[in-house]
C-alpha positions in Angstrom: 34.4 -37.5 -33.1 33.3 -34.8 -35.8 30.1 -35.2 -34.5 31.1 -34.3 -30.8 33.4 -31.5 -32.1 30.2 -30.0 -33.8 28.4 -30.1 -30.6 30.9 -28.8 -28.5 31.1 -25.7 -30.9 27.4 -25.0 -30.4 27.6 -24.6 -27.1 30.4 -22.6 -26.8 28.5 -20.4 -29.6 25.3 -20.4 -27.4 27.1 -19.2 -24.4 29.1 -16.4 -26.4 25.7 -14.9 -27.2 24.3 -14.9 -24.2 27.2 -13.1 -22.6 27.0 -9.5 -22.0 30.2 -8.4 -22.1 30.5 -10.1 -25.9 27.1 -9.4 -27.1 27.3 -5.7 -26.1 24.5 -5.7 -23.8 23.9 -2.9 -21.3 21.7 -2.7 -18.1 20.7 1.0 -16.9 19.8 1.7 -13.6 16.5 3.3 -12.6 17.8 6.4 -12.0 20.0 6.4 -15.6 16.7 5.4 -17.2 15.0 8.4 -15.7 17.5 10.8 -17.2 17.0 9.3 -20.7 13.7 11.0 -20.3 15.1 14.6 -20.7 13.9 17.9 -18.8 10.7 17.0 -19.3 10.9 14.4 -16.5 11.3 17.2 -13.9 7.5 18.1 -13.8 6.8 14.7 -13.6 8.7 14.0 -10.8 7.3 17.1 -9.1 4.2 16.1 -9.7 5.2 12.9 -8.1 6.1 14.4 -4.9 3.1 16.4 -5.1 0.8 13.6 -4.9 2.4 11.6 -2.3 2.3 14.7 0.0 -1.1 15.2 -0.5 -2.2 11.7 -0.3 -0.5 11.4 3.4 -1.5 14.4 4.5 -5.0 14.0 3.7 -5.1 10.4 4.8 -4.0 10.9 8.4 -6.4 14.0 8.7 -9.1 12.1 7.1 -8.4 9.3 9.4 -8.4 11.5 12.3 -11.6 13.2 11.3 -13.3 9.7 11.0 -12.0 8.7 14.9 -15.0 9.7 17.6 -15.5 8.4 21.0 -18.4 5.6 20.4 -19.7 7.1 23.6 -20.1 10.9 22.9 -23.4 10.8 21.4 -24.5 8.9 25.0 -23.1 11.2 26.9 -24.8 14.5 25.0 -28.1 12.7 25.1 -27.7 12.2 29.0 -26.7 16.1 29.2 -29.9 16.6 27.2 -32.1 15.0 29.1 -31.0 16.0 32.3 -31.1 19.6 30.9 -27.5 20.3 31.5 -26.7 22.1 28.1 -23.8 23.7 29.7 -22.3 20.3 30.1 -23.2 19.2 26.6 -21.5 22.3 25.1 -18.2 21.8 27.5 -18.1 18.6 26.2 -18.0 19.2 22.5 -15.8 22.2 23.3 -12.9 19.8 24.5 -13.7 17.1 21.7 -11.8 18.1 18.5 -13.8 16.4 15.9 -16.1 17.4 13.2 -18.8 15.9 14.9 -18.3 17.8 18.4 -18.4 21.1 16.2 -21.5 20.3 14.0 -23.7 19.6 17.7 -22.0 22.4 19.5 -23.7 24.4 17.0 -27.1 22.7 17.4 -27.0 23.1 21.1 -26.3 26.6 20.8 -29.4 26.7 18.6 -31.5 25.2 21.2 -34.5 27.1 21.7 -35.1 28.0 18.0 -37.1 26.2 15.8 -35.8 23.0 14.6 -35.3 23.7 11.0 -33.2 26.5 12.1 -31.1 24.0 14.2 -31.0 21.6 11.3 -29.8 24.1 8.9 -27.2 25.5 11.5 -25.8 21.6 11.9 -25.4 21.6 7.9 -23.7 24.4 7.3 -21.1 23.5 9.9 -21.3 20.4 8.2 -20.6 21.3 4.9 -17.7 23.5 6.0 -16.2 20.4 7.7 -16.3 18.8 4.2 -14.6 21.1 2.5 -11.9 21.2 4.9 -11.5 17.2 4.7 -11.7 18.0 0.8 -8.8 20.2 0.8 -6.2 19.6 -2.0 -8.6 16.4 -3.3 -9.1 18.6 -6.6 -5.1 19.2 -7.1 -4.6 15.7 -6.6 -7.3 14.7 -9.1 -5.4 17.4 -11.6 -2.0 15.2 -11.1 -3.6 12.4 -12.3 -4.8 13.8 -15.5 -1.7 15.9 -15.9 1.1 13.7 -15.6 0.1 11.5 -18.3 -0.3 14.2 -20.5 3.0 15.6 -20.0 4.4 12.4 -20.3 2.5 11.9 -23.7 4.2 15.4 -24.7 7.4 13.9 -23.7 6.7 11.4 -26.6 5.6 13.8 -28.9 9.1 15.9 -28.4 11.1 12.6 -28.2 9.5 11.5 -31.6 10.2 14.8 -33.2 13.6 14.5 -32.4 14.0 10.7 -33.6 12.4 12.1 -36.7 14.6 15.0 -36.9 18.0 13.2 -36.2 16.8 10.5 -39.4 16.2 13.5 -41.7 19.5 15.0 -41.1 21.3 11.7 -41.7 19.8 11.4 -45.2 20.6 7.8 -46.7 23.4 7.3 -43.8 20.7 6.2 -41.1 22.1 5.2 -37.8 20.4 3.8 -35.0 22.6 5.3 -32.4 21.6 8.9 -33.7 17.6 7.8 -32.6 18.6 6.7 -29.5 18.0 10.1 -27.6 14.7 10.8 -29.0 13.1 7.1 -28.6 14.5 7.2 -24.8 12.6 10.4 -24.4 9.6 9.2 -26.0 9.4 6.1 -24.3 10.7 7.1 -20.7 8.4 10.1 -20.3 5.2 8.3 -21.3 6.0 5.5 -18.9 6.5 7.9 -15.8 3.7 9.8 -16.6 1.5 7.1 -16.6 3.0 5.5 -13.5 2.1 9.0 -11.9 -1.1 9.3 -13.5 -2.5 5.9 -12.2 -1.1 5.9 -8.6 -2.4 9.7 -8.6 -6.1 8.4 -9.5 -5.9 5.7 -7.1 -4.7 7.9 -4.4 -7.7 10.0 -5.3 -10.2 7.5 -5.1 -9.1 6.2 -1.7 -9.4 9.3 -0.2 -12.5 10.0 -1.7 -13.9 6.7 -0.4 -12.9 8.3 2.8 -14.4 11.0 2.9 -17.6 10.0 1.9 -17.8 7.2 5.0 -16.9 10.3 7.3 -20.0 12.3 5.8 -22.1 9.3 6.3 -20.7 9.1 9.9 -21.6 13.1 10.2 -25.3 12.5 8.5 -25.8 9.6 11.3 -24.7 11.8 14.2 -27.1 14.4 12.8 -29.7 12.6 12.1 -29.5 11.4 16.1 -29.2 14.3 17.5 -32.2 15.8 15.7 -34.0 13.1 16.5 -33.3 13.3 20.3 -34.5 17.2 19.9 -37.7 15.6 18.6 -38.5 13.8 21.3 -41.4 14.4 23.4 -41.0 16.1 26.9 -41.8 13.8 29.7 
C-alpha cells in the first residue's frame, strides 16, 4: 500500500510541474515578443516592408521584361529580307519589351557601319538593364543594414541589463534584467530574419536579371548576324 501511495504522489508531482498555471509559464504572442524589442524594432520593421515591396515590384517587372514573343525575331528577319524596314520598326514600336527597343534602335541605324549599329544597340541594352536593376542596391543595403541594427539593439539591451545589475547592488533580481535581455535577443533575431530574407530576395532578383541579360545578348547577336548576311 505504501508503494502505491508513493507512486501516486510521484504522478501528481509530475503533473503539477508540467502545469503552466502552477509553474508560472507564460506564452508570448509574436506581437508581444516583438514589442519586447523596444523602439529599435521600428527601423527593422520598416526595412522589412521596404524589402518586401522592392522584391515583389522588381520580381513582376523583371518577369514582364523576360516575356517576349518567340516569333518576334522571325518576323523581324522576314521584314528585313523583304526590305520592309518600316514594317519592322512598326512591329518594334508596338511591342513593349527591352528586346524590341534594342532592335528598333538597330533598325534606325541601318545603313551605317555595323560597329555603330552594335554600339547603339548596346547603349539601349545598358539602359534597359539599368531599369531592371532599379532598387536592387537598396535591397542589398537592407540585407546588410537589418542585422547591424539588430546587433545595435543587442548592445543596447546588454547595456541596459548591466546597468540594472549595477543599480541593484547585492540584491540582483532576474526580473530587473528581463527588459534588457529581451531587447538584446529579440532585436538580434528580428534583424537576422529580415537580413537573411532580403539577401535571398536580392540574389533571386539578380539571377532573374542575368537571365534577361542573356536573352538580350542572344537577340542582339541574332540581329547582327542578320545584318551580316550576304545580299543575294
